[in-house]
C-alpha positions as CSV (number, residue, x, y, z in Angstrom):
1,M,36.1,-36.5,54.5
2,A,37.8,-33.7,52.6
3,F,37.6,-33.4,48.9
4,N,40.5,-32.2,47.0
5,K,40.5,-31.1,43.3
6,N,44.0,-32.7,42.9
7,N,42.6,-36.3,43.5
8,R,40.7,-36.3,40.2
9,E,41.5,-38.8,37.4
10,P,43.3,-37.5,34.4
11,V,41.1,-36.7,31.5
12,P,41.9,-38.8,28.5
13,E,42.9,-36.7,25.4
14,E,43.6,-37.3,21.8
15,E,44.6,-35.6,18.6
16,T,41.4,-34.1,17.2
17,A,40.7,-32.5,13.7
18,I,39.4,-29.0,14.1
19,W,38.7,-26.0,12.1
20,T,40.5,-23.0,13.3
21,C,39.7,-19.2,12.1
22,T,42.1,-17.5,9.7
23,N,41.6,-14.1,11.2
24,D,44.6,-13.3,13.5
25,D,42.4,-11.2,15.8
26,C,39.9,-14.1,16.4
27,L,40.3,-17.1,18.7
28,G,37.4,-19.0,17.0
29,W,37.7,-22.7,16.5
30,M,35.5,-25.8,16.4
31,R,35.8,-29.6,16.3
32,D,35.4,-31.0,12.8
33,A,32.9,-33.4,14.0
34,Y,30.5,-30.6,15.0
35,S,30.8,-28.7,11.5
36,F,27.8,-29.1,9.1
37,D,29.6,-27.4,6.2
38,K,32.5,-28.8,4.2
39,E,34.3,-25.4,4.5
40,P,32.7,-23.5,7.6
41,K,32.8,-19.9,8.2
42,C,34.0,-18.8,11.7
43,P,30.9,-18.4,13.9
44,L,32.4,-15.6,15.8
45,C,33.6,-13.2,13.0
46,Q,32.5,-15.1,9.8
47,S,36.1,-15.3,8.4
48,D,37.3,-18.4,6.5
49,M,38.6,-21.4,8.6
50,V,41.3,-23.9,7.9
51,R,41.8,-27.4,8.9
52,A,44.1,-28.1,11.9
53,T,44.6,-30.5,14.9
54,R,44.5,-30.0,18.6
55,T,44.9,-32.2,21.6
56,L,41.5,-32.1,23.3
57,P,39.6,-34.2,25.9
58,V,37.8,-37.1,24.5
59,L,34.0,-36.6,24.1
60,D,31.7,-39.6,24.4
């Protein structure tokens, strides 16, 4: 039997609240649910972060 990556079920996605880095040279972001601070700093460059939304796979 052959296995094919194209036969996978689609991953469910939803609009998710995130924090995104304000530094244009940094690609840092994190899910809001995994932030322990009210206004976190970017873990990659320590810049301020702002709230945003992104369509992401649902995590259980």
